[in-house]
C-alpha positions as CSV (number, residue, x, y, z in Angstrom):
1,X,-47.2,-27.7,41.1
2,X,-46.1,-30.9,39.4
3,X,-42.9,-32.8,40.3
4,X,-41.6,-32.0,36.8
5,X,-42.1,-28.3,37.2
6,X,-40.5,-28.3,40.6
7,X,-37.5,-30.1,39.2
8,X,-37.3,-27.6,36.3
9,X,-37.4,-24.6,38.7
10,X,-34.6,-26.2,40.8
11,X,-32.5,-26.7,37.7
12,X,-33.0,-23.1,36.6
13,X,-32.1,-21.8,40.0
14,X,-29.0,-23.9,40.2
15,X,-27.9,-22.7,36.7
16,X,-28.4,-19.1,37.8
17,X,-26.3,-19.7,40.9
18,X,-23.5,-21.2,38.9
19,X,-23.5,-18.4,36.4
20,X,-23.5,-15.9,39.2
21,X,-20.5,-17.6,40.8
22,X,-18.7,-17.6,37.5
23,X,-19.4,-13.9,37.0
24,X,-18.0,-12.9,40.4
25,X,-14.3,-13.5,39.8
26,X,-14.5,-11.9,36.4
27,X,-16.0,-8.7,37.8
28,X,-13.2,-8.5,40.3
29,X,-10.4,-9.1,37.8
30,X,-8.0,-6.2,36.9
31,X,-9.1,-3.6,34.4
32,X,-8.4,-4.3,30.7
33,X,-5.3,-2.9,29.1
34,X,-4.4,-1.7,25.6
35,X,-0.8,-1.8,24.6
36,X,1.2,0.6,22.5
37,X,4.9,0.1,21.4
38,X,7.6,2.7,21.4
39,X,11.2,2.3,20.2
40,X,13.2,5.4,21.1
41,X,16.8,6.5,21.3
42,X,17.2,6.6,25.1
43,X,21.0,6.3,24.9
44,X,23.7,7.5,22.5
45,X,24.0,10.8,20.8
46,X,20.2,11.3,20.8
47,X,19.6,10.1,24.3
48,X,18.4,13.4,25.8
49,X,16.0,13.8,22.9
50,X,14.7,10.3,23.4
51,X,13.9,11.0,27.0
52,X,11.8,14.0,26.0
53,X,10.0,11.9,23.4
54,X,9.0,9.3,26.0
55,X,8.1,12.0,28.6
56,X,5.7,13.8,26.2
57,X,3.6,10.7,25.6
58,X,3.8,9.5,29.2
59,X,2.2,12.6,30.8
60,X,-0.8,12.4,28.4
61,X,-1.2,8.7,28.8
62,X,-1.0,9.0,32.6
63,X,-3.7,11.7,32.5
64,X,-6.0,9.6,30.3
65,X,-5.5,6.5,32.6
66,X,-6.3,8.6,35.6
67,X,-9.7,9.4,34.1
68,X,-10.5,5.8,33.5
69,X,-8.5,5.0,30.3
70,X,-10.0,4.4,26.9
71,X,-13.3,2.4,27.0
72,X,-12.3,1.4,30.5
73,X,-8.9,0.0,29.4
74,X,-5.6,1.4,30.8
75,X,-3.1,2.5,28.2
76,X,0.3,0.7,28.6
77,X,3.4,1.6,26.6
78,X,6.2,-0.9,26.0
79,X,9.3,1.2,25.6
80,X,12.6,-0.1,24.1
81,X,15.9,1.8,23.6
82,X,17.5,1.5,20.1
83,X,20.4,3.9,20.8
84,X,19.5,5.6,17.4
85,X,21.0,2.5,15.7
86,X,19.2,1.3,12.5
87,X,19.6,-2.4,13.0
88,X,18.4,-2.2,16.6
89,X,15.3,-0.2,15.6
90,X,14.4,-2.9,13.1
91,X,15.1,-5.8,15.5
92,X,13.2,-4.3,18.4
93,X,10.2,-3.4,16.3
94,X,10.0,-6.9,14.9
95,X,10.0,-8.3,18.4
96,X,7.4,-5.8,19.5
97,X,5.0,-6.6,16.7
98,X,5.2,-10.3,17.6
99,X,3.2,-9.4,20.7
100,X,-0.4,-9.6,19.7
101,X,-1.5,-7.2,22.4
102,X,0.4,-4.3,20.8
103,X,-2.2,-2.5,18.7
104,X,-0.1,0.4,17.5
105,X,3.3,2.0,17.5
106,X,4.2,5.5,18.5
107,X,7.0,8.0,18.8
108,X,10.0,6.4,16.9
109,X,13.0,8.5,15.7
110,X,15.4,8.5,12.8
111,X,14.8,8.8,9.0
112,X,17.3,6.1,8.2
113,X,15.9,3.9,10.9
114,X,12.3,4.1,9.7
115,X,13.3,4.0,6.0
116,X,15.0,0.6,6.7
117,X,11.8,-0.6,8.4
118,X,9.8,0.3,5.3
119,X,12.4,-1.4,3.1
120,X,12.2,-4.5,5.2
121,X,8.3,-4.3,5.2
122,X,8.4,-4.5,9.0
123,X,5.2,-2.4,9.5
124,X,3.4,-4.0,6.5
125,X,4.0,-7.5,7.8
126,X,3.1,-6.5,11.3
127,X,0.0,-4.6,10.1
128,X,0.4,-1.8,12.7
129,X,0.2,1.9,12.3
130,X,3.1,4.1,13.5
131,X,2.0,7.5,14.9
132,X,4.1,10.6,15.4
133,X,7.6,9.6,14.3
134,X,10.2,12.2,15.3
135,X,11.4,12.8,11.7
136,X,10.5,14.8,8.7
137,X,12.3,12.7,6.1
138,X,10.6,12.8,2.7
139,X,11.4,9.2,2.0
140,X,8.9,8.3,4.7
141,X,6.2,10.4,3.0
142,X,6.7,9.9,-0.7
143,X,5.9,7.6,-2.3
144,X,2.8,7.2,-0.1
145,X,2.9,4.5,2.4
146,X,-0.2,3.7,4.6
147,X,1.6,2.8,7.8
148,X,3.1,6.0,9.1
149,X,0.9,8.9,10.4
150,X,3.0,12.1,10.7
151,X,2.2,14.9,13.2
152,X,5.0,17.2,12.0
153,X,5.8,18.9,8.7
154,X,8.5,17.4,6.6
155,X,12.2,18.6,6.3
156,X,11.4,19.9,2.8
157,X,8.7,22.2,4.4
158,X,11.3,23.4,7.0
159,X,13.9,24.0,4.4
160,X,11.5,26.0,2.2
161,X,10.5,28.2,5.2
162,X,14.2,28.9,6.2
163,X,15.3,29.6,2.6
164,X,12.3,31.8,2.0
165,X,13.1,33.8,5.2
166,X,16.7,34.2,4.2
167,X,15.9,35.1,0.6
168,X,13.5,37.8,1.8
169,X,16.4,39.3,3.7
170,X,18.6,39.2,0.6
171,X,20.7,36.3,1.8
172,X,21.6,34.2,-1.2
173,X,25.0,32.6,-0.3
174,X,23.9,29.5,1.8
175,X,25.9,26.5,2.9
176,X,24.7,23.3,4.5
177,X,26.3,21.2,7.3
178,X,24.5,17.8,7.3
179,X,24.6,14.4,8.9
180,X,25.8,11.9,6.3
181,X,22.8,9.6,6.4
182,X,19.2,9.5,5.3
183,X,18.2,12.2,7.8
184,X,20.9,14.6,6.7
185,X,20.5,13.9,3.0
186,X,16.8,14.5,3.2
187,X,17.3,17.9,4.7
188,X,20.1,18.7,2.2
189,X,17.8,17.8,-0.7
190,X,15.1,20.1,0.8
191,X,17.5,23.0,0.9
192,X,18.8,22.4,-2.6
193,X,15.2,22.2,-3.9
194,X,14.2,25.4,-2.1
195,X,17.2,27.2,-3.6
196,X,16.6,25.9,-7.1
197,X,13.1,27.3,-7.0
198,X,14.8,30.7,-6.6
199,X,17.5,30.0,-9.3
200,X,20.2,29.7,-6.6
201,X,22.8,27.0,-5.7
202,X,24.5,26.0,-2.5
203,X,27.9,27.6,-1.7
204,X,28.9,24.2,-0.3
205,X,27.6,21.2,1.5
206,X,29.8,19.5,4.2
207,X,28.8,16.3,6.0
208,X,29.8,14.6,9.2
209,X,29.5,11.0,10.3
210,X,26.4,9.7,11.9
211,X,26.5,9.0,15.7
212,X,29.5,11.3,16.2
213,X,30.1,15.0,16.8
214,X,33.2,15.0,14.6
215,X,32.5,18.2,12.6
216,X,36.0,19.7,12.2
217,X,36.1,18.9,8.5
218,X,32.7,20.6,8.0
219,X,33.8,23.6,10.0
220,X,37.0,24.0,7.8
221,X,35.1,23.5,4.5
222,X,32.4,26.1,5.3
223,X,34.8,28.5,7.0
224,X,36.7,28.6,3.7
225,X,33.6,29.9,1.8
226,X,31.8,33.3,1.7
227,X,28.6,31.8,3.1
228,X,26.2,34.3,4.6
229,X,24.1,31.6,6.3
230,X,24.7,28.0,7.3
231,X,21.7,25.6,7.6
232,X,22.6,22.6,9.8
233,X,20.8,19.3,9.3
234,X,22.0,18.0,12.6
235,X,21.1,16.7,16.0
236,X,22.1,18.2,19.4
237,X,25.7,17.2,19.9
238,X,27.1,17.8,16.4
239,X,25.0,20.9,16.0
240,X,26.4,22.3,19.2
241,X,29.9,21.2,18.3
242,X,29.7,23.0,14.9
243,X,28.3,26.2,16.4
244,X,31.1,26.3,19.0
245,X,34.0,25.4,16.7
246,X,32.7,27.6,13.8
247,X,32.3,30.6,16.0
248,X,35.7,30.1,17.7
249,X,37.3,29.8,14.2
250,X,35.9,33.2,13.4
251,X,32.9,32.1,11.3
252,X,30.3,34.9,11.1
253,X,27.5,33.5,9.0
254,X,23.9,33.3,10.4
255,X,23.4,29.7,11.8
256,X,20.1,27.8,11.3
257,X,19.2,24.3,12.4
258,X,16.4,22.0,11.5
259,X,13.8,21.3,14.2
260,X,15.2,18.2,15.8
261,X,17.4,20.0,18.4
262,X,16.8,21.1,22.0
263,X,17.9,24.8,22.4
264,X,18.7,24.3,26.1
265,X,21.0,21.4,25.2
266,X,22.6,23.5,22.4
267,X,23.3,26.3,24.9
268,X,24.7,23.9,27.4
269,X,27.1,22.2,25.0
270,X,28.1,25.1,22.8
271,X,28.1,27.9,25.4
272,X,25.8,30.8,25.3
273,X,28.2,33.1,23.4
274,X,28.3,30.6,20.5
275,X,24.6,29.6,20.6
276,X,23.3,33.2,20.8
277,X,21.5,34.0,17.5
278,X,21.1,30.4,16.4
279,X,17.8,30.1,14.5
280,X,15.8,26.9,14.8
281,X,12.8,25.9,12.6
282,X,9.9,24.5,14.5
283,X,7.1,22.2,13.4
284,X,4.7,22.7,16.3
285,X,3.5,25.9,17.9
286,X,5.5,27.7,20.6
287,X,5.0,25.7,23.9
288,X,6.3,28.3,26.3
289,X,3.3,30.6,26.4
290,X,-0.1,29.0,27.2
291,X,-2.0,30.9,24.5
292,X,-3.5,27.8,22.9
293,X,-5.8,25.4,24.9
294,X,-3.5,22.5,24.0
295,X,-0.4,24.3,25.3
296,X,-2.2,25.1,28.6
297,X,-3.2,21.4,28.8
298,X,0.4,20.3,28.1
299,X,1.9,22.6,30.7
300,X,-0.7,21.6,33.4
301,X,-0.2,17.9,32.8
302,X,3.6,18.2,32.6
303,X,3.5,19.9,36.0
304,X,1.2,17.3,37.5
305,X,2.7,14.1,36.1
306,X,6.3,15.1,35.7
307,X,7.0,17.8,38.4
308,X,10.3,19.5,37.8
309,X,10.3,18.7,34.1
310,X,10.8,21.8,31.9
311,X,8.7,22.8,28.9
312,X,10.3,21.4,25.7
313,X,9.5,21.4,22.0
314,X,10.2,17.7,21.7
315,X,8.0,16.6,24.6
316,X,5.2,18.9,23.4
317,X,5.4,17.4,19.9
318,X,5.1,13.8,21.3
319,X,2.3,15.0,23.6
320,X,0.4,16.0,20.5
321,X,1.1,12.6,19.0
322,X,-0.2,10.9,22.1
323,X,-3.5,12.9,21.8
324,X,-3.8,11.7,18.2
325,X,-3.2,8.1,19.1
326,X,-5.6,8.2,22.1
327,X,-8.4,9.6,19.9
328,X,-7.8,6.8,17.4
329,X,-8.0,4.3,20.2
330,X,-11.3,5.8,21.3
331,X,-12.7,5.6,17.7
332,X,-11.4,2.0,17.3
333,X,-13.9,0.9,20.0
334,X,-13.7,-1.2,23.2
335,X,-11.8,-4.0,21.5
336,X,-9.2,-2.3,19.3
337,X,-7.1,-4.2,16.8
338,X,-4.3,-3.0,14.6
339,X,-6.6,-2.7,11.6
340,X,-9.3,-0.8,13.5
341,X,-6.7,1.6,14.9
342,X,-5.4,2.3,11.4
343,X,-8.9,2.9,10.1
344,X,-9.7,5.2,13.1
345,X,-6.5,7.3,12.3
346,X,-7.7,7.7,8.8
347,X,-11.0,9.1,10.1
348,X,-9.2,12.0,11.9
349,X,-10.0,14.7,9.3
350,X,-9.8,18.4,10.5
351,X,-9.3,17.1,14.1
352,X,-8.8,19.9,16.6
353,X,-6.3,19.0,19.3
354,X,-7.0,22.3,21.2
355,X,-6.0,25.1,18.8
356,X,-4.0,22.9,16.5
357,X,-5.8,21.1,13.7
358,X,-4.5,17.9,12.0
359,X,-6.0,16.1,9.1
360,X,-5.5,12.5,7.8
361,X,-7.4,10.4,5.3
362,X,-7.2,7.2,3.2
363,X,-4.7,8.9,0.9
364,X,-3.1,11.4,3.4
365,X,-0.7,10.6,6.2
366,X,0.8,14.1,6.8
367,X,-1.3,15.7,9.5
368,X,0.4,19.2,9.5
369,X,2.6,21.5,7.4
370,X,3.1,24.1,10.1
371,X,6.6,25.7,10.3
372,X,7.9,28.8,12.0
373,X,11.4,29.9,13.0
374,X,12.6,30.7,16.5
375,X,15.9,32.2,17.8
376,X,18.1,31.7,20.8
377,X,18.4,35.1,22.6
378,X,21.3,36.6,24.6
379,X,19.9,34.9,27.8
380,X,19.7,31.5,26.2
381,X,15.9,31.6,25.9
382,X,14.1,30.7,22.7
383,X,12.1,33.5,21.1
384,X,9.7,33.5,18.2
């Protein structure tokens, strides 16, 4: 062997040793992470709902991480509390989207909160998709915007279903008690449209101030009418306050509420006597009986990763949202970006979550139109 060839072999061997040394520390470094951002109402009038929203996603993300994550990356969720305040939602979301590692947003709440983000172009400028917001406001669905991927049906769908059920029973004198903001007005508009399709009009509409449970004026206004049914577009505390004060004032109309309430919280706050018979529209299947594969999965993972937590419609809805997001992260590939995640979400057409099918597309962001009505029974349980 020539001296030149010997020197060349030594050089190649040295290069290999150097590369091997460099590869060693990288192989021992922590697993990659993929970050998701969530701004939720963990305090204030919607605090108990916000806790369930975070819990529903957490149990599924924990399960995925325990199985190795997505393409080897652990899912991390940055959670911030907006207290259900519009300005805080906007501020916290802007700050979250300044973090380049956050590839998607998930599980926000509030029609007015998200409408303000759309108006301020927060999502558009950040270039991030928002998956499974806990709202059915039509302003977030029409006109079409490409940034928000809904898991639930809209408030207009819920209103149509409730009015249809009442009309079938011959109930035509309907009043609405609503939160005086974008959320409440969206539900109110849905009820008015459903009645108009049947050549009917509201008996009355009575509002209450956002972030309060001051419903006395609404109770008085509706109590003074001959309403056969009252549809409430309200969250837990004001809905419970209305049910309690209306019943105690002698009000006998059938009470309905849109889907964003927790029946256990209503019973606790209003008392069983006043909550008994309250009908609640739902936008995801009944989570208390494990008839569907995805319900069995939810119940098993809830027991494993949140022992002691009770089955809840809100946590189940956000569990479904987490499944949608994780599938999008898988489809986005081992190095997901905001644009890749958005395109992956668009590809979820007729996607089966385990007995529940959702569909999205380039011109469709509403994954489901499912609605059914449940009722609080004499024992405080929710029956379908």
